[in-house]
C-alpha positions in Angstrom: 0.0 0.0 0.0 1.3 3.5 -0.8 0.7 4.9 2.6 1.9 2.0 4.7 5.5 1.8 6.0 7.8 -0.7 4.3 11.3 0.0 5.6 12.8 -3.2 4.0 11.2 -2.5 0.6 13.6 -1.7 -2.3 13.6 1.9 -3.5 13.8 0.8 -7.1 12.0 -1.9 -9.0 14.4 -4.5 -10.3 14.5 -4.3 -14.1 16.9 -4.2 -16.9 16.6 -0.6 -18.1 19.2 -0.6 -20.8 18.2 1.0 -24.0 18.2 -1.4 -27.0 20.9 -0.8 -29.6 21.3 -1.9 -33.2 22.8 -5.3 -33.9 23.9 -6.9 -37.2 20.7 -8.0 -39.0 18.4 -6.6 -36.3 16.3 -3.5 -36.7 17.3 -0.7 -34.4 14.5 0.1 -32.0 16.0 3.4 -30.8 16.7 6.1 -33.5 17.3 8.8 -30.9 20.8 8.1 -29.7 21.6 8.3 -26.0 18.1 9.6 -25.1 19.5 12.1 -22.6 16.9 14.6 -23.7 14.0 12.3 -23.0 15.5 11.4 -19.6 15.8 15.1 -18.8 12.1 15.6 -19.7 11.1 12.6 -17.6 12.9 14.0 -14.6 11.3 17.4 -15.2 7.9 15.8 -15.3 8.5 13.7 -12.2 9.3 16.9 -10.1 6.0 18.5 -11.2 3.9 15.4 -10.3 4.2 16.1 -6.6 1.5 18.7 -7.0 -0.7 16.1 -8.7 -0.4 13.2 -6.2 -0.1 14.9 -2.9 -3.7 16.2 -2.9 -4.9 12.7 -4.1 -2.9 10.8 -1.5 -3.5 13.5 1.2 0.1 13.3 2.3 3.6 14.6 1.3 5.3 12.4 -1.3 8.6 12.1 -3.2 8.6 11.7 -7.0 11.5 10.6 -9.1 12.3 9.4 -12.6 13.8 6.0 -13.2 16.2 5.3 -16.1 14.3 4.8 -19.3 14.5 2.1 -22.0 13.3 1.4 -25.5 11.4 -1.9 -25.8 8.9 -3.6 -28.1 5.4 -3.5 -26.7 5.3 -7.3 -26.5 8.4 -7.4 -24.4 7.1 -4.8 -22.1 3.9 -6.7 -21.6 5.8 -9.9 -21.0 7.9 -8.5 -18.2 4.9 -7.1 -16.3 3.3 -9.4 -13.7 0.0 -11.1 -14.8 -2.1 -8.9 -12.4 -4.8 -6.3 -12.9 -3.3 -3.3 -14.8 -4.9 -0.1 -16.2 -3.8 0.8 -19.7 -4.7 4.4 -20.4 -4.2 5.9 -24.0 -3.1 9.5 -24.1 -3.6 10.8 -27.6 -0.8 13.0 -28.9 -1.5 16.1 -30.9 -0.3 17.1 -33.5 -0.1 13.6 -35.1 -1.9 10.4 -34.9 0.0 8.6 -32.2 -0.9 8.0 -28.6 1.2 7.6 -25.5 0.2 5.1 -22.7 0.0 5.6 -19.0 0.2 2.3 -17.2 -1.1 1.9 -13.6 -0.9 -1.1 -11.3 -4.3 -2.3 -10.4 -3.6 -2.2 -6.7 -2.7 1.4 -6.9 -5.9 2.2 -8.8 -8.0 0.5 -6.1 -6.1 2.4 -3.3 -6.8 5.7 -5.1 -10.5 4.7 -5.5 -10.8 4.0 -1.7 -9.1 7.4 -1.0 -11.5 9.2 -3.3 -14.5 7.9 -1.4 -13.0 9.0 2.0 -11.2 5.8 2.9 -7.6 5.2 4.1 -6.3 3.9 0.8 -7.1 0.2 1.4 -7.1 -2.2 -1.5 -8.7 -5.7 -1.4 -6.3 -8.5 -0.9 -7.8 -10.3 -3.9 -7.9 -7.9 -6.8 -10.9 -8.2 -9.2 -10.3 -9.5 -12.8 -11.4 -6.2 -14.3 -12.0 -2.6 -13.2 -15.5 -1.3 -12.2 -16.8 1.8 -13.9 -15.9 3.9 -10.8 -12.3 2.5 -11.0 -12.1 3.4 -14.7 -13.4 6.9 -13.9 -10.5 7.2 -11.3 -8.0 6.1 -14.0 -9.4 8.7 -16.4 -9.3 11.4 -13.7 -5.6 10.7 -13.0 -4.9 10.8 -16.8 -6.6 14.2 -17.1 -4.4 15.4 -14.2 -1.3 14.1 -15.9 -2.0 15.6 -19.3 -1.2 19.2 -18.4 2.1 18.5 -16.5 3.2 16.3 -19.5 2.4 19.1 -21.9 4.5 21.6 -19.8 7.4 19.1 -19.5 7.6 18.6 -23.2 7.1 22.3 -24.1 10.8 23.2 -24.3 11.2 20.5 -26.9 7.9 20.2 -28.8 4.4 21.7 -28.4 2.4 18.5 -27.7 -1.1 18.1 -26.3 -2.2 15.0 -24.5 -5.9 13.9 -24.5 -7.1 11.1 -22.3 -8.8 8.1 -24.0 -10.7 5.1 -22.5 -8.8 3.0 -20.0 -8.5 -0.8 -20.7 -7.6 -3.7 -18.4 -6.7 -5.9 -21.4 -3.8 -4.5 -23.5 -5.0 -6.5 -26.5 -8.0 -4.2 -26.7 -5.7 -1.2 -27.4 -6.1 0.0 -31.0 -3.3 1.2 -33.1 -0.6 -0.6 -31.1 1.1 -3.8 -32.2 3.4 -6.1 -30.3 6.4 -5.3 -32.5 6.0 -1.5 -32.1 8.9 0.1 -30.3 8.2 2.3 -27.3 10.3 4.7 -25.2 9.4 3.5 -21.7 9.7 6.1 -18.9 8.9 5.3 -15.3 7.9 7.7 -12.5 8.3 6.6 -8.8 6.0 8.0 -6.1 6.8 7.3 -2.4 5.5 8.7 0.9 7.8 8.6 3.8 9.2 5.1 4.3 6.5 3.5 2.2 7.3 1.2 -0.7 7.2 3.4 -3.9 4.7 2.7 -6.5 5.4 3.3 -10.2 3.6 4.8 -13.1 4.9 4.0 -16.6 4.5 6.5 -19.4 5.1 4.8 -22.8 5.8 6.9 -25.9 5.7 5.2 -29.4 8.9 5.7 -31.3 6.9 6.4 -34.4 5.0 9.2 -32.7 8.3 10.9 -31.6 10.2 10.5 -34.9 9.0 14.0 -36.2 10.9 15.5 -33.2 14.1 13.4 -33.7 16.4 16.5 -34.4 15.3 18.0 -31.0 15.5 14.7 -29.2 19.1 14.2 -30.5 20.1 17.7 -29.3 22.0 18.4 -26.1 20.2 19.4 -22.9 21.5 22.5 -21.3 21.1 22.7 -17.5 20.0 25.9 -15.8 22.7 28.5 -15.5 24.2 28.7 -12.1 24.0 31.9 -10.0 26.9 34.2 -10.7 29.3 35.1 -7.8 28.7 38.8 -7.0 32.5 39.4 -6.3 33.4 37.8 -9.6 30.8 39.8 -11.5 32.0 43.1 -9.9 35.6 42.3 -10.8 34.6 41.4 -14.3 32.7 44.7 -14.7 35.6 46.7 -13.4 38.0 45.0 -15.9 35.6 45.6 -18.8 35.1 49.2 -17.9 38.9 49.7 -18.2 39.1 48.5 -21.7 40.4 51.2 -24.1 38.8 52.1 -27.4 40.3 54.2 -30.2 38.3 57.3 -30.9 38.9 59.1 -34.2 37.2 61.7 -36.4 37.2 62.4 -40.2 37.6 66.2 -40.6 37.3 66.2 -44.4 37.2 63.8 -47.4 38.2 65.9 -50.5 37.6 64.3 -53.9 39.9 64.9 -56.8 40.1 63.4 -60.2 42.7 60.8 -61.2 44.3 63.2 -63.6 44.9 65.8 -60.9 46.2 63.1 -58.6 48.7 62.0 -61.2 50.0 65.6 -61.6 50.5 66.3 -57.9 54.0 67.4 -56.8 55.6 68.6 -53.6 54.2 72.0 -52.6 50.8 71.6 -54.1 47.8 72.4 -51.9 44.6 70.3 -51.8 41.8 72.6 -50.5 39.5 71.2 -47.9 36.4 72.5 -46.0 35.7 71.3 -42.5 32.0 70.9 -41.8 30.4 72.4 -38.7 29.7 68.9 -37.3 32.3 66.2 -37.9 31.7 62.5 -37.2 33.1 60.9 -34.0 34.0 57.2 -34.4 34.6 54.6 -31.7 36.4 51.7 -33.2 34.4 51.0 -36.4 31.1 52.5 -35.2 29.8 56.0 -35.3 29.2 57.4 -31.8 27.9 60.8 -32.9 29.1 64.2 -34.2 30.8 67.3 -32.8 32.6 70.6 -33.4 36.3 70.9 -33.8 38.1 73.1 -31.2 40.8 73.1 -28.6 40.9 72.1 -24.9 43.9 72.9 -22.6 45.9 73.8 -25.7 45.2 70.5 -27.5 43.0 69.8 -30.5 39.6 68.5 -29.3 36.1 67.8 -30.5 33.0 68.9 -28.5 30.2 66.4 -28.8 27.0 68.0 -30.0 25.0 64.8 -30.8 25.1 61.1 -29.8 23.4 59.0 -32.4 23.9 55.5 -30.7 23.2 54.3 -27.2 26.3 53.2 -25.3 24.6 49.9 -24.6 24.8 49.1 -28.3 28.6 48.9 -28.1 28.5 46.0 -25.6 
């Protein structure tokens, strides 16, 4: 039971979670490489599910993501125990594919008892199929999962998940064949010292293929907070950088014939405009008037045409 202490229970479910890789003569189930991006999204989703399950379980819980795998649907079904299980389709839009949320039957019965004001007790002998009220609970949980799943995937792809009809027999699921490859992600939920329960979210590889370039990309973690002392020192160092400042007083234009006839002593007439350009590096800062300051040639700025921030 989710809310009963089990200090000797393992924190993780024993399972080979290695992703399948291509072998000679065997089709590659995983076209997405190392799947670090999907693992990151799974962890992001797990953190957000506390807000979903704490009100349902009426207690504080821990949520975590297990290592993921890529499996054929038939292999996934074969490794699950032959017990009551809820298979809930989550249609993915855009596209025609559907993810699957998989719940252990005992967990569903505990949630049903909690919903009707009980303590989360499930019968020792599980029924062979779900009652309409149990199916309604599964659909309710699916609806509550849809929004966190959308938010978790949003940095990668704008997907919308819509809850379908839950099934207790996976053979009744339409559009999913035993040879179909699935990305299997597993979310653990634990309260205190209780044995964790697991919810599996299965994504068909075919449905994710349109997003393969994004799935193969690298995941960048959140930037760490900058050290104030380091930032202050860097600012002081940057503010001390020197820039060359120059001005073009005149740009006379003469013909090539005149240029070829020039000799020492000739004078090229120029006219200095009232406002001359002031350049910082290769950018124009503004314009000013030529004059003197403390006996040295200088330019008085009359106009600034660019914000200083543009030079950063």
